[in-house]
VOPATI-762686 format. One record per residue (C-alpha): residue in three letters; x, y, z. Coordinates in steps of 0.02 Angstrom, whole numbers, plus 32768, in hexadecimal, padded with zeros to 4 digits. Layout:
BEGIN
ALAXYZ ...
REM end
This chain:
BEGIN
MET79714F82EA3C LYS79985005E9B9 PRO7A3B4FDBE95D SER7A885083E98D TYR7A7A5059EA46 GLN7AD84FB7EA2B LYS7B755021EA14 THR7B505074EABB ILE7B474FCAEB0F TYR7BEC4F96EAC0 ALA7C3E5038EAFA CYS7C015013EBAB PHE7C494F63EBA2 ILE7CF24FADEB73 GLY7CDC502DEBFE TYR7CE04FA3EC7F ILE7D7B4F5CEC2B VAL7DCA5007EC44 GLN7D984FFDECFC ALA7DEE4F53ED07 ILE7E8D4F9BECB9 VAL7E8D502AED35 ASN7E7B4FB8EDCB ASN7EE54F23ED9B PHE7F794F5AED2F VAL7FE34FB9EDAD PRO7FE64F2EEE31 LEU80414EC3EDB1 LEU80CF4F42EDB3 PHE80EB4F56EE6E LEU81904EF9EE72 THR81C94F51EDD3 PHE81A54FFBEE21 GLU82044FC6EEBD LYS829F4F96EE5A THR8299501FEDD6 TYR827350B4EE45 ARG82B6506EEEEA ILE8211508EEF43 PRO81E95023EFDC LEU815F4FA6EFBB SER80FE4FEAF050 ARG80ED5092EFF5 ILE80C65042EF4E THR80334FE1EF94 MET7FE95087EFCA LEU7FC250A3EF13 ILE7F345025EF1E THR7EEC5079EFB9 ILE7EF45123EF65 ASN7EA550DFEEC6 PHE7E0C5098EF1E GLY7E035129EF99 ILE7DF251A5EF0B GLN7D735136EEB4 LEU7D0B5135EF54 LEU7D1551F2EF5B VAL7CDC51FFEEA6 ASP7C4B518AEECC LEU7C1651FFEF57 LEU7C2952A2EEF8 SER7BEF5271EE4A ALA7B35527CEE75 GLY7B4C5337EE85 PHE7B9A535CEDDC VAL7B7752D2ED5C ASP7AC5530BED37 LYS7B0053BFED27 ILE7B8753A0ECA4 GLY7B31530CEC51 TYR7B575254EC3C ARG7BB25263EB96 ILE7C2F52E4EBD1 SER7C475287EC75 VAL7C6851DEEC27 VAL7CDF5226EBA4 LEU7D3D5282EC2E ALA7D4651E0EC92 HIS7D9E5189EC03 ILE7E13521CEBE7 PHE7E455217EC9F ALA7E63515BEC92 ALA7ECF5170EBF6 VAL7F345202EC3A GLY7F5251A6ECDF LEU7F8D5107EC8A ALA7FFF516AEC16 GLY803A51CDECAC LEU8082512FECF7 VAL81015134EC69 PHE813651EBEC73 LEU810E5237ED1D PRO818851D2ED8A ASP82185211ED1D LEU81D952C3ED10 LEU81BE52E4EDC9 PRO824D52ECEE48 ASP8200525EEEAD PRO81CF51C6EE43 PHE814F5190EEC4 ALA80F9523AEEB5 GLY80EE521CEDF9 LEU80A15171EE10 LEU802951B6EE91 LEU7FF15244EE1F ALA7FD351CAED90 VAL7F6C5159EE01 CYS7F0551EDEE3F ILE7EDD5220ED8D TYR7EA55175ED52 ALA7E485157EDF5 LEU7DDA51EDEDC9 GLY7DB15196ED26 GLY7D9450EEED7A GLY7D1D5139EDF9 LEU7CB85194ED75 ILE7CAF50F9ED07 GLU7C6A5094ED98 VAL7BE25115EDB8 LEU7BB35136ED02 ILE7BB85093ECA2 SER7B2B5038ECFC PRO7AAA50C5ECED ILE7AD850DEEC35 VAL7AB05026EC14 GLU7A145033EC80 SER79D750C4EC15 CYS79EA5065EB71 PRO7948501FEB29 THR79714F67EB47 ASP78ED4EE0EB57 ASN79354E94EBF5 LYS799B4F0EEC5C GLU79CC4E8AECDE LYS7A214E24EC54 ALA7A794EBCEC0E MET7AB64EF2ECBA SER7AFB4E46ECE4 LEU7B524E35EC3C LEU7B9A4EE4EC51 HIS7BEA4EBCECF9 SER7C344E1AECB4 PHE7CA74E86EC4A TYR7D014EC5ECE4 CYS7D2C4E10ED0A TRP7D664DEEEC57 GLY7DC94E8FEC5D HIS7E1B4E58ECFF VAL7E4B4DB0ECB4 GLY7E854E01EC12 VAL7EF24E83EC68 VAL7F4A4E02ECD3 LEU7F5B4D7FEC4A LEU7F8E4DF1EBBA SER80054E56EC27 THR80574DB6EC65 ILE806C4D78EBB1 PHE80B44E21EB7D PHE81324E1FEC0C SER81644D6DEBE1 VAL81814D95EB2A PHE81C84E45EB30 GLY82074E50EBE2 ILE81C84EB0EC79 VAL82434F3CEC4D ASN81CD4F6EEBC1 TRP81384F8BEC33 LYS812C5040EBFB ILE80FE5008EB4B LEU80734F9CEB91 ALA8034502CEBFD CYS80245096EB60 ILE7FC85009EB07 TRP7F4C4FFAEB97 ALA7F3650B8EB95 LEU7EF850ABEAE1 VAL7E5E5049EB19 PRO7E0B50DBEB77 VAL7E3F5153EAEB LEU7DE650ECEA67 ASN7D4E50D1EAD6 ALA7D42518CEAFA CYS7D3551A6EA3E LEU7CAB5123EA38 PHE7C495178EAC3 VAL7C53521FEA67 ARG7BE951D5E9DA THR7B765157EA2F PRO7AC65189EA65 ILE7AA55196EB1F ALA79EF518CEB56 PRO79B151F0EBED LEU79AD518CEC8E ILE790F51E3ECCC GLU787551EEEC5B GLU784C5297EC11 GLY77E85304EC88 GLU782952ABED23 THR78B652D6ED99 GLY792D5262EDF3 MET791A5241EEAB SER797952B5EF1E MET79F05278EFA4 GLY796B529EF025 GLU78E95237EFCA LEU796051A5EFB8 PHE799351ADF06F CYS78DB51A7F0A2 SER78BC5107F03E LYS78CC5062F09A VAL78E2500AEFF2 PHE797A5077EFCD TRP79CC5048F073 LEU79A94F91F052 MET79FD4FA0EFA8 MET7A914FFAEFF7 LEU7AA44F6DF075 MET7A9B4EECEFEA MET7B1E4F48EF83 LEU7B924F50F019 CYS7B7C4E95F034 ALA7B964E73EF7A GLY7C3E4ECCEF7A ALA7C734E7FF020 SER7C3D4DCEEFF1 GLU7CA74DDBEF53 GLN7D454E2CEF93 ALA7D4D4DD5F03E VAL7D824D3AEFDC SER7DC84D85EF3C GLN7E504DE5EF97 TRP7E904D43EFE1 ALA7E7D4CD9EF43 SER7F384CD9EF1F THR7F5A4C94EFCD PHE7EDF4C06EFB0 ALA7F2F4BDFEF08 GLU7FE04BE4EF4E LYS7FB74B6CEFDB GLY7F3A4AFFEF7E LEU7FA44AE3EEE4 GLY804E4AEBEF38 VAL808B4B6EEEBC THR80F54C0AEECD LYS80AA4CADEF04 THR80B84CF2EE53 ILE80534C63EE0A GLY7FDA4C6EEE9B ASP7FBF4D27EE79 LEU7F8A4CF9EDC8 ALA7F2B4C58EDE3 GLY7EBF4C86EE79 PRO7E7B4D30EE42 MET7E684CF7ED8D LEU7E044C5DEDC0 PHE7D944CCCEE2B ALA7D7D4D4EEDA1 ILE7D5B4CCDED18 LEU7CD34C77ED7C MET7C874D1CEDB5 GLY7C844D59ED01 SER7C394CB4ECC7 SER7BAB4CC6ED44 ARG7B854D76ED07 ALA7B914D45EC50 PHE7B1F4CAFEC6E TYR7A964D1DECB9 GLY7AB64D9EEC30 LYS7A8C4D19EBAE ALA7A054CB3EC06 GLY79BE4D30EC83 HIS791A4D45EC25 ARG78EE4C92EC57 MET79164CABED10 ASP78D14D06EDA5 LEU79544D81EDE3 ASP79224D70EE9A ARG79304CB3EE94 PHE79D64CB9EE38 MET7A1E4D34EEB6 LEU79DE4CCEEF4A CYS7A284C2CEF06 SER7ACB4C89EEE5 SER7ACF4CCCEF97 VAL7AB44C1DEFDE LEU7B3E4BD9EF6D CYS7BAF4C65EFAA ILE7B8F4C32F05F LEU7BBA4B7DF033 SER7C5A4BB5EFDC TYR7C904C13F079 LEU7C6F4B77F0E1 LEU7CD54B0DF067 ILE7D674B87F072 VAL7D614B88F130 PHE7D434AD0F156 SER7D974A77F0C2 PRO7E1649F4F0FE LEU7E8B4A14F06A PRO7ECF4ABCF02C VAL7E9E4A94EF79 PHE7DE74A8EEFAF SER7DF94B3FEFF0 LEU7E2D4B72EF41 VAL7D934B19EEFC GLY7D2A4B78EF7A CYS7D794C19EF3E GLY7D464BF1EE8B ILE7C954BC5EEC0 CYS7C8E4C6AEF1D GLY7CBA4CC7EE7C LEU7C2E4C6BEE23 SER7BB04C93EEAB VAL7BD24D4DEEC2 GLY7BC64D76EE08 ILE7B0F4DAAEE0A MET7B114E07EEB0 TRP7B534EB1EE76 PRO7AF94EC2EDCD GLY7A5D4E6FEE13 THR7A504EEFEE9F PHE7A664F7CEE21 SER79D74F34EDBA LYS79674F1FEE51 ALA79884FD0EE8A SER79615015EDDC SER78BD4FB5EDDA ALA78894FE5EE8B LEU78C0509CEE82 ARG789F50CFEDCD ARG78C45186EDF1 GLY7963515CEE51 GLY79CF51AFEDCC THR7A8751D5EDD6 ALA7A8551EFEE93 MET7A46513EEEB0 PHE7AC950EEEE3E ALA7B545155EE8A LEU7B245128EF3D LEU7B0E5070EF11 ALA7BBC5070EEC4 LEU7BFC50C1EF63 ALA7BAB5039EFCE GLY7BF34FB0EF5F ASP7CA14FFAEF69 LEU7C935009F026 GLY7C684F51F029 CYS7CFD4F29EFBA SER7D6B4F82F037 GLY7D154F49F0D6 GLY7D094E90F0AC PRO7DC54E6FF09D THR7DE74EE5F12E LEU7D744E80F1A0 VAL7DC34DDCF169 GLY7E724E20F187 ALA7E494E6BF231 VAL7DF44DCDF272 ALA7E7D4D5DF22B SER7F024DC8F27F ALA7EA74DBFF326 ALA7E9B4D01F311 SER7F584CE8F2FF ASP7F544D05F241 ASN7ED04C80F226 LEU7E874CB4F17F LYS7DFB4C35F185 ILE7DB64C80F226 GLY7DB14D29F1D1 ILE7D504CE3F13D LEU7CD94C87F1B2 VAL7CAB4D2DF203 ALA7C974D7FF158 ILE7C104CFFF12E ILE7B9A4D7FF179 PHE7B9E4DDDF0D3 PRO7B524D56F062 VAL7AD94D2AF0EF VAL7A9A4DDDF0F7 MET7A944DE0F039 ALA7A224D48F039 LEU79B14D99F0BA GLY79AA4E38F052 VAL79754DD7EFB7 CYS78ED4D82F01C LEU78AA4E2DF04F CYS78A74E5FEF98 LYS784A4DC7EF57 LYS77A14E1EEF5C LYS77A34E93EEC8 LYS77494F24EF1B TYR77BD4F2AEFB2 PRO772E4F36F030 GLY775A4F92F0CF LEU78014FCDF08A VAL77D85066F020 
REM end
């Protein structure tokens, strides 16, 4: 790879760290917002719903405007939105008559950036002249996991040393990350996603492709397989380790994220020696086994172990499906990446929702909910089996 494009790769790595800041910093401040601004916790938790709702909307709409304004302008704007939104958390609640309206406006602004980053970063890496794009894609997505761990760990250390009352200082520090990365993206080269003389596939062409719908289904299952367990990781940690809810909120999600990131980093380093289909199939089977361990383990601590194994197993699903889609639909372009991101986010939302709904119907039995959600890694494994023949016979 040309040395100049190495900077582009690094900027994309930082881009996913920005995405992790956007998604994981504010939840650490829920109780602080409740006490400082006297906002009911039920309203504060709406911020998460709004954040991901806007990101879903951006996933859906971005296919129509990214190619028109260009990748460079789009990705720089994404980082500016993220920075302004994070900084807005500091100022807007005090400037507006209703503090909650200020928080909501800040979240809406950085959600625009988060949604754009999710759509743009993967195709930018895909367009770079790397020798093994599957490795690069897996390594790229590991940085979201490291970002998640870093945000939680460093924020917790900051609050312990300087006090939670100084959270506004930390918000400004986190806002500097997208500012600096926007400057980096201004100068780094960005290669075209579609080869010269070709045009990307239209929505109609994508919708007529059986391969595309298979990839959409796999992306949905990738997101659902991950979040159906990840969202309940703190519960497993709290019960399995016998710790407080605060410690559980840190231990469970961090264990999940560390092992998921490790899986992605491992394939990012050693992927050239492995068959992607086989790695994804083995990961899907391991994910199924982790679900079974969570559900049928006799001791709560084993459920926490199952949660960690699940994080390890789902690591390759999301980036692996991106890579397979890029290989199968070489003219997929921005529209394909945007729609795949949309499918993944729908899975991230639908997986925990299914677990919660089934658990509620089963007298709040969380394990029954997760047992039903095992359908997602099962379907993922079946999808990988359909993809094992490189030419996708009968699917195009």
